[in-house]
C-alpha positions in Angstrom: 0.8 -12.5 -1.2 1.3 -10.2 -3.9 4.3 -7.2 -3.1 4.0 -3.8 -4.5 5.6 0.0 -3.9 2.8 2.6 -2.9 3.2 4.9 -6.0 0.3 7.4 -4.8 -0.6 8.7 -1.4 -3.7 11.7 0.2 -2.8 11.9 3.9 -5.6 13.5 4.0 -8.4 11.9 2.5 -6.9 8.7 4.0 -6.6 6.6 1.1 -3.7 5.9 -2.1 -2.2 3.6 -4.9 -0.1 0.0 -5.3 2.3 -0.2 -7.7 2.0 -4.7 -7.6 5.3 -6.1 -8.8 5.5 -6.8 -12.4 2.6 -3.5 -12.4 -0.6 -5.2 -13.4 -3.1 -2.4 -12.1 -2.9 0.1 -9.5 -5.5 -0.9 -6.7 -6.9 1.8 -4.1 -5.0 0.6 -0.6 -7.6 2.9 2.6 -5.5 3.8 5.4 -7.7 1.2 7.2 -6.1 -1.6 6.1 -2.8 -1.1 6.7 -1.7 -3.1 9.2 1.3 -1.2 10.7 2.6 0.8 13.5 3.8 3.9 11.9 1.6 4.8 9.8 2.8 8.0 9.6 4.9 7.8 8.1 3.2 6.2 5.6 3.3 7.2 2.0 5.1 6.7 -1.4 7.7 5.0 -2.2 7.2 2.2 1.0 7.0 -1.3 -0.2 4.1 -3.9 0.9 2.5 -7.3 1.3 -1.8 -7.4 0.4 -4.2 -9.3 -0.5 -5.2 -9.1 -3.9 -9.7 -7.8 -4.3 -11.9 -6.5 -6.0 -15.2 -4.6 -6.2 -17.7 -2.4 -7.7 -14.2 0.6 -8.3 -11.9 -1.1 -9.1 -9.1 -3.8 -7.6 -8.8 -3.4 -4.4 -5.9 -4.1 -1.6 -6.7 -4.7 2.1 -4.4 -6.5 4.9 -1.2 -4.6 3.8 2.1 -4.9 5.9 4.8 -2.7 5.5 7.6 -4.1 5.2 10.0 -1.8 4.2 10.4 1.8 4.4 11.4 4.6 1.5 14.5 6.1 4.1 15.6 3.6 5.8 14.8 0.4 3.1 14.6 -1.1 6.7 11.9 -3.2 8.0 8.9 -1.6 10.0 
């Protein structure tokens, strides 16, 4: 599964974008696809691992796992 960073996240709308390592194009991530108990802190700068997908709207991320929080540098 690829690794990446949340580069933009719109909390009110519940979606954002992941830029994968290697910058192969942004993946849309929907909050429902995030596997974490710390969603309050989920946002820009968070390091994640995710499954790649593609649909009519473009590149999609699913089964997103939070690896590192930017403010602590620690695992969630």
